[in-house]
Residue frames as a rotation matrix with the C-alpha (Angstrom) as fourth column:
UNK 1
-0.660 -0.400 -0.636 3.79
0.539 -0.842 -0.030 -17.55
-0.523 -0.362 0.771 6.54
UNK 2
-0.910 0.255 0.327 1.60
0.116 -0.599 0.792 -16.39
0.398 0.759 0.516 3.74
UNK 3
0.106 0.933 -0.345 -1.47
0.737 0.159 0.657 -17.06
0.667 -0.324 -0.671 5.94
UNK 4
-0.175 -0.231 -0.957 0.10
0.885 -0.463 -0.050 -14.69
-0.432 -0.856 0.285 8.58
UNK 5
-0.957 -0.246 -0.153 0.12
0.149 -0.870 0.470 -11.92
-0.249 0.427 0.869 5.90
UNK 6
-0.567 0.813 0.132 -3.32
0.258 0.023 0.966 -12.63
0.782 0.582 -0.223 4.63
UNK 7
0.366 0.744 -0.559 -4.63
0.763 0.103 0.638 -12.35
0.532 -0.660 -0.530 8.16
UNK 8
0.299 -0.436 0.849 -2.23
-0.303 -0.887 -0.349 -9.45
0.905 -0.153 -0.397 9.12
UNK 9
0.998 -0.013 -0.066 -0.80
0.066 0.365 0.929 -11.56
0.012 -0.931 0.365 12.02
UNK 10
0.542 -0.830 0.132 2.54
-0.258 -0.314 -0.914 -9.76
0.800 0.461 -0.384 11.58
UNK 11
0.465 -0.308 0.830 3.51
-0.885 -0.124 0.449 -10.54
-0.036 -0.943 -0.330 15.22
UNK 12
0.896 -0.007 0.445 4.07
-0.083 0.980 0.182 -14.20
-0.437 -0.200 0.877 14.31
UNK 13
0.676 -0.735 0.053 7.17
0.118 0.038 -0.992 -13.32
0.728 0.677 0.112 12.20
UNK 14
0.658 -0.438 -0.612 10.19
0.733 0.186 0.654 -13.91
-0.172 -0.879 0.444 14.56
UNK 15
-0.233 -0.702 -0.673 12.23
0.379 -0.702 0.602 -11.33
-0.895 -0.115 0.430 12.75
UNK 16
0.355 0.394 -0.848 11.82
-0.399 -0.756 -0.519 -8.78
-0.845 0.523 -0.111 10.03
UNK 17
-0.612 -0.611 -0.502 13.97
-0.720 0.168 0.673 -10.63
-0.327 0.774 -0.543 7.48
UNK 18
-0.719 0.414 0.558 11.32
0.471 0.881 -0.047 -13.36
-0.511 0.229 -0.828 7.30
UNK 19
0.437 0.870 -0.229 8.72
0.364 -0.404 -0.839 -10.79
-0.823 0.284 -0.493 6.18
UNK 20
0.067 -0.410 -0.909 11.24
-0.580 -0.757 0.299 -9.07
-0.812 0.508 -0.289 3.89
UNK 21
-0.813 -0.344 0.470 11.42
0.106 0.706 0.700 -12.21
-0.572 0.619 -0.537 1.67
UNK 22
-0.012 0.876 0.483 7.95
0.799 0.299 -0.522 -11.52
-0.601 0.379 -0.703 0.51
UNK 23
0.242 -0.063 -0.968 9.07
-0.423 -0.905 -0.046 -8.19
-0.873 0.420 -0.246 -1.15
UNK 24
-0.720 -0.581 -0.380 10.46
-0.626 0.306 0.717 -10.66
-0.301 0.754 -0.584 -3.86
UNK 25
-0.298 0.598 0.744 7.22
0.129 0.797 -0.589 -12.75
-0.946 -0.080 -0.314 -3.99
UNK 26
-0.916 0.091 0.391 5.76
0.400 0.136 0.906 -13.57
0.030 0.986 -0.161 -7.43
UNK 27
-0.003 0.999 0.047 2.31
0.917 -0.016 0.399 -12.75
0.400 0.044 -0.916 -6.14
UNK 28
-0.464 -0.339 0.818 2.07
0.154 -0.941 -0.302 -8.92
0.872 -0.014 0.489 -5.86
UNK 29
0.624 0.735 0.263 -0.45
-0.155 -0.213 0.965 -9.03
0.765 -0.643 -0.019 -2.85
UNK 30
0.761 -0.361 -0.538 2.25
0.637 0.569 0.520 -10.56
0.118 -0.739 0.664 -0.78
UNK 31
-0.373 -0.809 0.455 4.70
0.702 -0.566 -0.432 -7.82
0.607 0.159 0.779 -1.71
UNK 32
-0.175 0.250 0.952 2.38
-0.320 -0.929 0.185 -5.23
0.931 -0.273 0.242 -0.23
UNK 33
0.877 0.468 0.104 1.54
-0.205 0.170 0.964 -7.32
0.434 -0.867 0.245 2.89
UNK 34
0.316 -0.863 -0.395 5.32
0.898 0.406 -0.169 -8.16
0.306 -0.301 0.903 3.36
UNK 35
-0.486 -0.519 0.703 5.91
0.342 -0.853 -0.394 -4.50
0.804 0.048 0.592 3.39
UNK 36
0.317 0.637 0.703 3.30
-0.505 -0.514 0.694 -3.87
0.803 -0.575 0.159 5.93
UNK 37
0.920 -0.043 -0.389 4.60
0.334 0.605 0.723 -6.52
0.204 -0.795 0.571 8.12
UNK 38
-0.179 -0.983 0.048 8.10
0.834 -0.177 -0.522 -4.78
0.522 -0.054 0.852 7.94
UNK 39
-0.262 0.206 0.943 6.38
-0.235 -0.961 0.144 -1.62
0.936 -0.183 0.300 9.05
UNK 40
0.735 0.654 0.180 4.95
-0.364 0.157 0.918 -3.44
0.572 -0.740 0.353 11.92
UNK 41
0.790 -0.432 -0.436 8.01
0.571 0.778 0.264 -5.30
0.225 -0.457 0.861 12.89
UNK 42
-0.076 -0.946 0.316 10.72
0.809 -0.244 -0.534 -2.54
0.582 0.215 0.784 12.47
UNK 43
0.940 0.336 -0.056 11.35
0.307 -0.766 0.565 0.06
0.147 -0.549 -0.823 15.13
UNK 44
0.776 -0.603 -0.182 14.27
-0.266 -0.575 0.774 2.40
-0.572 -0.552 -0.607 15.92
UNK 45
-0.175 -0.967 -0.183 17.66
-0.728 0.002 0.685 1.16
-0.663 0.254 -0.705 14.89
UNK 46
-0.464 0.010 0.886 16.25
0.380 0.905 0.189 -1.92
-0.800 0.424 -0.424 13.23
UNK 47
0.680 0.728 0.088 13.94
0.447 -0.317 -0.836 0.35
-0.581 0.608 -0.541 11.07
UNK 48
0.570 -0.510 -0.644 16.93
-0.606 -0.791 0.090 2.46
-0.555 0.339 -0.760 10.10
UNK 49
-0.514 -0.810 0.282 19.03
-0.414 0.522 0.746 -0.63
-0.752 0.266 -0.603 9.22
UNK 50
-0.089 0.510 0.856 16.14
0.653 0.679 -0.336 -2.26
-0.752 0.529 -0.393 7.19
UNK 51
0.864 0.331 -0.380 15.59
-0.022 -0.727 -0.686 1.13
-0.504 0.601 -0.621 5.17
UNK 52
0.093 -0.880 -0.465 19.34
-0.856 -0.309 0.414 1.21
-0.509 0.360 -0.782 4.42
UNK 53
-0.619 -0.302 0.725 19.27
0.007 0.921 0.390 -2.56
-0.786 0.247 -0.567 3.45
UNK 54
0.391 0.691 0.608 16.25
0.662 0.248 -0.707 -2.06
-0.640 0.679 -0.360 1.14
UNK 55
0.765 -0.208 -0.609 17.88
-0.468 -0.829 -0.305 0.98
-0.442 0.519 -0.732 -0.53
UNK 56
-0.390 -0.903 0.181 20.91
-0.649 0.409 0.642 -1.26
-0.653 0.133 -0.745 -1.08
UNK 57
-0.371 0.309 0.875 18.63
0.417 0.898 -0.140 -3.91
-0.829 0.313 -0.463 -2.67
UNK 58
0.730 0.682 -0.042 17.71
0.280 -0.355 -0.892 -1.40
-0.624 0.639 -0.450 -5.33
UNK 59
0.346 -0.744 -0.572 21.20
-0.809 -0.545 0.220 -0.89
-0.475 0.386 -0.790 -6.44
UNK 60
0.654 -0.217 -0.725 23.01
-0.527 0.557 -0.642 -3.00
0.543 0.802 0.249 -9.12
UNK 61
-0.297 -0.941 0.165 25.80
-0.718 0.106 -0.688 -3.61
0.629 -0.323 -0.707 -6.60
UNK 62
0.030 0.349 0.937 23.60
-0.907 0.404 -0.121 -5.57
-0.421 -0.846 0.329 -4.17
UNK 63
-0.857 -0.263 -0.442 23.28
-0.453 0.794 0.406 -8.48
0.244 0.548 -0.800 -6.72
UNK 64
-0.750 0.633 -0.193 19.81
0.654 0.664 -0.362 -9.06
-0.101 -0.397 -0.912 -5.14
UNK 65
-0.864 0.435 0.253 17.50
-0.352 -0.882 0.314 -6.53
0.360 0.182 0.915 -6.61
UNK 66
-0.695 0.693 -0.192 14.34
0.646 0.485 -0.590 -6.42
-0.316 -0.534 -0.784 -4.71
UNK 67
-0.626 0.449 0.638 11.28
0.467 -0.439 0.767 -5.18
0.624 0.778 0.065 -6.64
UNK 68
0.412 0.897 -0.159 9.23
0.619 -0.147 0.771 -4.52
0.669 -0.416 -0.616 -3.56
UNK 69
-0.371 -0.713 -0.595 11.76
0.906 -0.139 -0.399 -2.41
0.202 -0.688 0.697 -1.69
UNK 70
-0.800 0.138 0.584 10.11
-0.094 -0.990 0.104 0.90
0.592 0.028 0.805 -2.21
UNK 71
0.238 0.952 -0.191 7.03
-0.033 0.205 0.978 -0.66
0.971 -0.227 0.081 -0.59
UNK 72
0.361 -0.244 -0.900 9.07
0.816 0.549 0.179 -1.78
0.450 -0.799 0.398 2.38
UNK 73
-0.743 -0.665 0.082 10.85
0.597 -0.712 -0.370 1.67
0.304 -0.226 0.925 2.72
UNK 74
-0.488 0.635 0.599 7.55
-0.245 -0.758 0.604 3.36
0.838 0.149 0.526 2.81
UNK 75
0.601 0.717 -0.354 5.84
0.107 0.366 0.924 1.11
0.792 -0.593 0.144 5.27
UNK 76
0.069 -0.522 -0.850 8.81
0.979 0.200 -0.044 1.25
0.193 -0.829 0.525 7.74
UNK 77
-0.857 -0.257 0.446 8.98
0.233 -0.966 -0.107 5.14
0.459 0.012 0.888 7.26
UNK 78
-0.097 0.883 0.460 5.29
-0.236 -0.469 0.851 5.42
0.967 -0.026 0.254 7.93
UNK 79
0.782 0.415 -0.464 5.58
0.323 0.367 0.872 3.67
0.533 -0.832 0.154 11.31
UNK 80
0.243 -0.772 -0.587 8.95
0.894 -0.056 0.444 5.31
-0.376 -0.633 0.677 12.05
UNK 81
0.870 0.195 0.452 8.67
0.432 -0.745 -0.509 8.97
0.237 0.638 -0.732 10.95
UNK 82
0.750 -0.653 -0.106 11.64
-0.420 -0.594 0.686 10.04
-0.511 -0.470 -0.720 13.00
UNK 83
-0.138 -0.774 0.618 13.88
0.248 0.577 0.778 7.53
-0.959 0.261 0.112 11.25
UNK 84
0.302 0.349 0.887 12.26
0.906 0.184 -0.380 8.18
-0.296 0.919 -0.261 7.91
UNK 85
0.797 0.111 -0.594 13.10
0.126 -0.992 -0.016 11.83
-0.591 -0.062 -0.804 8.07
UNK 86
0.027 -0.970 -0.240 16.67
-0.451 -0.226 0.863 11.24
-0.892 0.085 -0.444 6.92
UNK 87
-0.670 -0.304 0.677 15.40
0.326 0.699 0.637 9.19
-0.666 0.648 -0.369 4.02
UNK 88
0.238 0.969 -0.065 12.43
0.387 -0.156 -0.909 11.05
-0.891 0.191 -0.412 2.64
UNK 89
0.333 -0.198 -0.922 14.23
-0.715 -0.690 -0.110 12.95
-0.615 0.696 -0.371 -0.02
UNK 90
-0.768 -0.640 -0.005 16.03
-0.543 0.647 0.535 9.82
-0.339 0.414 -0.845 -1.31
UNK 91
-0.458 0.688 0.563 12.67
0.433 0.726 -0.535 8.00
-0.777 -0.001 -0.630 -1.20
UNK 92
0.466 0.717 -0.518 10.93
-0.026 -0.574 -0.818 10.63
-0.884 0.395 -0.249 -3.41
UNK 93
-0.051 -0.629 -0.776 13.86
-0.833 -0.401 0.380 10.84
-0.550 0.666 -0.503 -5.67
UNK 94
-0.625 -0.215 0.751 13.24
-0.020 0.966 0.259 7.08
-0.781 0.147 -0.608 -6.54
UNK 95
0.492 0.866 0.090 10.34
0.154 0.016 -0.988 8.15
-0.857 0.500 -0.126 -8.85
UNK 96
0.597 -0.286 -0.749 12.92
-0.746 -0.541 -0.389 9.28
-0.294 0.791 -0.536 -11.35
UNK 97
-0.451 -0.811 0.374 14.89
-0.705 0.580 0.408 5.99
-0.548 -0.079 -0.833 -11.17
UNK 98
0.225 0.571 -0.790 13.76
-0.955 0.289 -0.063 3.90
0.192 0.769 0.610 -14.25
UNK 99
-0.552 -0.446 -0.705 15.31
-0.297 0.895 -0.334 0.83
0.780 0.025 -0.626 -12.83
UNK 100
-0.945 0.306 0.118 12.90
-0.058 0.197 -0.979 0.94
-0.322 -0.931 -0.168 -9.78
UNK 101
-0.476 0.855 0.204 9.30
0.800 0.325 0.505 -0.25
0.366 0.403 -0.839 -10.13
UNK 102
-0.885 0.028 0.464 7.65
-0.056 -0.997 -0.045 3.22
0.462 -0.066 0.885 -10.31
UNK 103
0.114 0.990 0.080 4.16
-0.182 -0.058 0.981 2.09
0.977 -0.127 0.174 -9.30
UNK 104
0.352 0.001 -0.936 5.56
0.815 0.491 0.306 0.98
0.460 -0.871 0.172 -5.92
UNK 105
-0.837 -0.520 -0.172 7.30
0.546 -0.764 -0.344 4.36
0.047 -0.381 0.923 -5.33
UNK 106
-0.669 0.595 0.445 4.02
-0.336 -0.777 0.533 6.24
0.663 0.207 0.719 -6.20
UNK 107
0.452 0.786 -0.422 1.97
0.223 0.359 0.907 3.97
0.864 -0.504 -0.013 -3.88
UNK 108
0.005 -0.431 -0.903 4.53
0.976 0.198 -0.089 4.36
0.217 -0.881 0.421 -1.16
UNK 109
-0.862 -0.260 0.435 4.43
0.246 -0.965 -0.088 8.10
0.443 0.031 0.896 -1.68
UNK 110
-0.003 0.982 0.188 0.68
-0.291 -0.181 0.940 7.92
0.957 -0.052 0.286 -0.94
UNK 111
0.464 0.135 -0.876 1.38
0.635 0.639 0.435 5.88
0.618 -0.757 0.210 2.19
UNK 112
-0.135 -0.634 -0.761 3.79
0.968 -0.248 0.034 8.52
-0.210 -0.733 0.647 3.48
UNK 113
0.145 0.225 0.964 2.28
0.751 -0.659 0.041 11.58
0.644 0.718 -0.264 2.06
UNK 114
0.958 0.258 0.126 2.18
0.101 -0.712 0.695 13.50
0.269 -0.653 -0.708 5.32
UNK 115
0.568 -0.806 -0.170 5.80
0.392 0.083 0.916 12.79
-0.724 -0.587 0.363 5.88
UNK 116
-0.312 -0.799 0.515 7.09
0.869 -0.021 0.495 13.97
-0.384 0.602 0.700 2.48
UNK 117
0.707 0.707 -0.023 5.08
0.636 -0.649 -0.417 17.27
-0.310 0.280 -0.909 1.87
UNK 118
0.876 -0.383 -0.293 8.09
-0.410 -0.911 -0.035 19.38
-0.254 0.151 -0.955 1.97
UNK 119
0.345 -0.742 0.575 10.67
0.361 0.670 0.649 16.89
-0.866 -0.017 0.499 0.59
UNK 120
0.340 -0.311 -0.888 13.03
-0.817 -0.566 -0.115 17.47
-0.466 0.764 -0.446 -2.22
UNK 121
-0.955 0.173 0.240 12.37
0.069 -0.658 0.750 16.77
0.287 0.733 0.617 -4.99
UNK 122
-0.585 0.790 0.183 8.74
-0.763 -0.461 -0.453 18.12
-0.274 -0.405 0.873 -4.54
UNK 123
-0.820 0.271 0.504 6.49
0.305 0.952 -0.016 15.17
-0.484 0.141 -0.864 -4.40
UNK 124
0.277 0.940 -0.201 3.49
0.071 -0.229 -0.971 17.12
-0.958 0.254 -0.130 -5.75
UNK 125
0.167 -0.336 -0.927 5.55
-0.861 -0.509 0.029 18.22
-0.481 0.793 -0.374 -8.78
UNK 126
-0.803 -0.593 -0.056 6.62
-0.558 0.716 0.418 14.58
-0.208 0.367 -0.907 -9.29
UNK 127
-0.452 0.761 0.466 3.15
0.355 0.632 -0.689 13.23
-0.819 -0.146 -0.555 -8.98
UNK 128
0.487 0.596 -0.639 1.76
-0.336 -0.547 -0.767 15.87
-0.807 0.587 -0.066 -11.50
UNK 129
-0.327 -0.616 -0.717 4.54
-0.923 0.045 0.382 14.58
-0.203 0.786 -0.583 -13.98
UNK 130
-0.929 0.054 0.367 3.43
0.066 0.998 0.022 11.02
-0.364 0.045 -0.930 -13.57
UNK 131
-0.026 0.997 0.068 -0.21
0.256 0.072 -0.964 12.01
-0.966 -0.008 -0.257 -14.10
UNK 132
0.519 0.220 -0.826 0.71
-0.526 -0.679 -0.512 13.85
-0.673 0.700 -0.237 -17.25
UNK 133
0.045 -0.679 -0.733 3.44
-0.998 -0.006 -0.056 11.65
0.034 0.734 -0.678 -18.81
UNK 134
-0.608 -0.373 0.701 3.21
-0.467 0.882 0.065 8.04
-0.642 -0.288 -0.710 -17.59
UNK 135
-0.439 0.317 -0.841 2.27
-0.832 0.211 0.513 5.55
0.340 0.925 0.171 -20.15
UNK 136
-0.810 0.082 -0.581 1.30
0.188 0.974 -0.126 2.71
0.556 -0.211 -0.804 -17.89
UNK 137
0.052 0.948 0.314 -2.34
-0.193 -0.299 0.935 2.80
0.980 -0.109 0.168 -16.70
UNK 138
0.448 0.039 -0.893 -1.52
0.696 0.612 0.376 0.91
0.561 -0.790 0.248 -13.47
UNK 139
-0.565 -0.713 -0.416 0.97
0.824 -0.464 -0.325 3.60
0.039 -0.527 0.849 -12.33
UNK 140
-0.679 0.389 0.622 -1.45
-0.085 -0.884 0.460 6.35
0.729 0.260 0.633 -13.25
UNK 141
0.326 0.841 -0.432 -4.03
0.232 0.372 0.899 4.63
0.917 -0.393 -0.074 -11.05
UNK 142
0.171 -0.368 -0.914 -1.77
0.984 0.105 0.142 4.84
0.043 -0.924 0.381 -8.03
UNK 143
-0.817 -0.539 0.204 -0.71
0.541 -0.839 -0.049 8.35
0.198 0.071 0.978 -9.03
UNK 144
-0.203 0.854 0.479 -4.39
-0.101 -0.505 0.857 9.47
0.974 0.126 0.188 -8.94
UNK 145
0.668 0.424 -0.612 -4.89
0.549 0.275 0.789 8.02
0.503 -0.863 -0.049 -5.42
UNK 146
-0.170 -0.757 -0.631 -1.54
0.971 -0.239 0.025 9.64
-0.170 -0.608 0.775 -4.19
UNK 147
-0.727 -0.091 0.681 -2.50
0.299 -0.934 0.194 12.95
0.618 0.345 0.706 -5.74
UNK 148
0.344 0.936 0.074 -5.52
0.091 -0.112 0.990 12.91
0.934 -0.334 -0.124 -3.63
UNK 149
0.610 -0.157 -0.777 -3.58
0.787 0.232 0.571 12.32
0.091 -0.960 0.265 -0.51
UNK 150
-0.487 -0.868 -0.097 -1.17
0.869 -0.493 0.038 15.09
-0.081 -0.066 0.995 -1.48
UNK 151
0.080 0.727 -0.682 -4.12
0.428 -0.643 -0.636 17.43
-0.900 -0.241 -0.362 -2.01
UNK 152
-0.954 -0.294 -0.063 -3.64
0.050 -0.363 0.930 18.00
-0.297 0.884 0.361 -5.87
UNK 153
-0.436 0.734 -0.521 -6.44
-0.779 -0.598 -0.190 19.18
-0.450 0.323 0.832 -8.01
UNK 154
0.108 0.589 0.801 -9.23
0.080 0.798 -0.598 16.76
-0.991 0.128 0.039 -9.09
UNK 155
0.820 0.290 -0.493 -9.01
-0.413 -0.296 -0.861 18.33
-0.395 0.910 -0.123 -12.60
UNK 156
-0.089 -0.929 -0.359 -5.51
-0.996 0.081 0.039 16.91
-0.007 0.361 -0.932 -13.08
UNK 157
-0.667 0.024 0.745 -6.65
-0.236 0.941 -0.242 13.46
-0.707 -0.337 -0.622 -11.99
UNK 158
0.510 0.828 0.234 -9.63
-0.041 0.295 -0.954 13.58
-0.859 0.477 0.185 -14.42
UNK 159
0.545 -0.346 -0.764 -7.34
-0.835 -0.305 -0.458 14.47
-0.075 0.887 -0.455 -17.30
UNK 160
-0.567 -0.807 0.164 -5.06
-0.800 0.587 0.127 11.63
-0.198 -0.059 -0.978 -16.43
UNK 161
-0.359 0.516 0.778 -7.92
-0.023 0.828 -0.560 9.17
-0.933 -0.219 -0.286 -16.07
UNK 162
0.604 0.742 -0.291 -9.47
-0.348 -0.083 -0.934 10.14
-0.717 0.665 0.208 -19.46
UNK 163
-0.080 -0.684 -0.725 -6.25
-0.996 0.037 0.075 9.11
-0.025 0.728 -0.685 -21.23
UNK 164
-0.946 -0.322 0.019 -7.04
-0.322 0.937 -0.133 5.59
0.025 -0.132 -0.991 -20.14
UNK 165
-0.160 0.982 0.101 -10.79
-0.947 -0.124 -0.297 5.76
-0.280 -0.143 0.949 -20.36
UNK 166
0.621 0.642 -0.449 -12.17
-0.752 0.649 -0.114 2.19
0.219 0.408 0.886 -20.35
UNK 167
-0.214 -0.773 -0.597 -8.96
-0.303 0.633 -0.712 0.40
0.929 0.029 -0.370 -19.37
UNK 168
0.932 0.359 0.048 -8.93
-0.185 0.359 0.915 -1.84
0.311 -0.862 0.401 -16.45
UNK 169
-0.260 -0.965 0.039 -6.06
-0.444 0.084 -0.892 -2.27
0.857 -0.249 -0.450 -13.96
UNK 170
0.661 0.263 -0.703 -5.57
0.447 0.615 0.650 -4.42
0.603 -0.744 0.288 -10.95
UNK 171
-0.190 -0.644 0.741 -4.27
-0.364 -0.655 -0.662 -2.39
0.912 -0.395 -0.110 -7.94
UNK 172
-0.450 0.004 -0.893 -3.85
0.801 0.444 -0.402 -2.96
0.395 -0.896 -0.204 -4.18
UNK 173
0.110 0.580 0.807 -6.41
0.070 -0.814 0.576 -0.82
0.991 -0.007 -0.130 -2.33
UNK 174
-0.383 -0.378 0.843 -4.96
-0.780 -0.357 -0.514 -1.33
0.495 -0.855 -0.158 1.17
UNK 175
0.128 0.384 0.914 -6.79
-0.761 0.630 -0.158 -4.64
-0.636 -0.675 0.373 1.77
UNK 176
0.148 0.000 0.989 -6.77
0.365 0.930 -0.054 -6.59
-0.919 0.369 0.137 -1.35
UNK 177
-0.910 -0.414 -0.009 -5.99
0.106 -0.255 0.961 -6.56
-0.400 0.874 0.276 -5.11
UNK 178
0.121 0.992 0.017 -9.03
0.306 -0.021 -0.952 -5.17
-0.944 0.121 -0.306 -6.93
UNK 179
-0.547 -0.138 0.826 -9.76
0.837 -0.100 0.538 -4.67
0.009 0.985 0.170 -10.69
UNK 180
0.161 0.639 -0.752 -10.89
0.430 -0.731 -0.530 -1.17
-0.888 -0.238 -0.393 -11.35
UNK 181
0.116 -0.020 0.993 -11.57
0.987 -0.107 -0.117 0.69
0.109 0.994 0.007 -14.68
UNK 182
-0.915 -0.224 -0.334 -10.96
0.190 -0.973 0.132 4.30
-0.355 0.058 0.933 -15.74
UNK 183
-0.198 -0.288 0.937 -12.62
-0.280 -0.899 -0.336 6.53
0.939 -0.329 0.098 -14.76
UNK 184
0.719 0.604 -0.344 -13.81
0.142 0.357 0.923 4.53
0.681 -0.712 0.171 -11.68
UNK 185
-0.051 -0.882 -0.469 -10.46
0.886 0.177 -0.429 5.06
0.461 -0.437 0.772 -10.15
UNK 186
-0.543 -0.212 0.812 -11.27
0.012 -0.970 -0.244 8.58
0.839 -0.123 0.529 -9.51
UNK 187
0.431 0.725 0.538 -14.03
-0.573 -0.242 0.784 7.73
0.698 -0.645 0.311 -6.93
UNK 188
0.495 -0.337 -0.801 -11.55
0.623 0.780 0.057 5.37
0.605 -0.527 0.596 -5.01
UNK 189
0.516 -0.556 0.651 -9.46
-0.738 -0.675 0.008 6.32
0.435 -0.485 -0.759 -2.09
UNK 190
-0.540 -0.705 -0.460 -6.81
-0.240 0.652 -0.719 4.58
0.807 -0.278 -0.521 -0.19
UNK 191
0.584 0.735 -0.346 -8.43
0.089 0.365 0.927 2.53
0.807 -0.572 0.147 2.70
UNK 192
-0.017 -0.611 -0.792 -5.78
0.957 0.219 -0.189 3.56
0.289 -0.761 0.581 5.22
């Protein structure tokens, strides 16, 4: 099944739950691709049910915490904007939940940027906070890319990149995991 993800042959998955298991994968690349597969496979009522399920897997009560759940929520939302409408505020608010992997929320916000522009909490304000306050370079790299998608100023991105000057991070660029250094991340853009 990993080969299906590598080649983006998502139609080969018989059901979305088979793709969902990759949101737990130890290799980060497969988390991203598993989420993309969910976006491809889930439509209508199935999309809504999987978004609910993924939010559930972010709670302590589920007993099966899913690190890649924000990625899955974003990808399903991106391909089902009518369904995502009812979840966009809750999704953006995940950025303040310290139990959720923040880099995946920030990346997901970039993927659904056009769907969350007027969400509450304000996504631009939240990304500005990440750019100014986040201490992990990897999260800031994704925040710079998301800031561009949201139309935030380049000046703010440059200031954030300067804090990590010379550091290297490995991030997903929409195709593969790439190593990028600061300030080179400023010249990148999402490939989607």
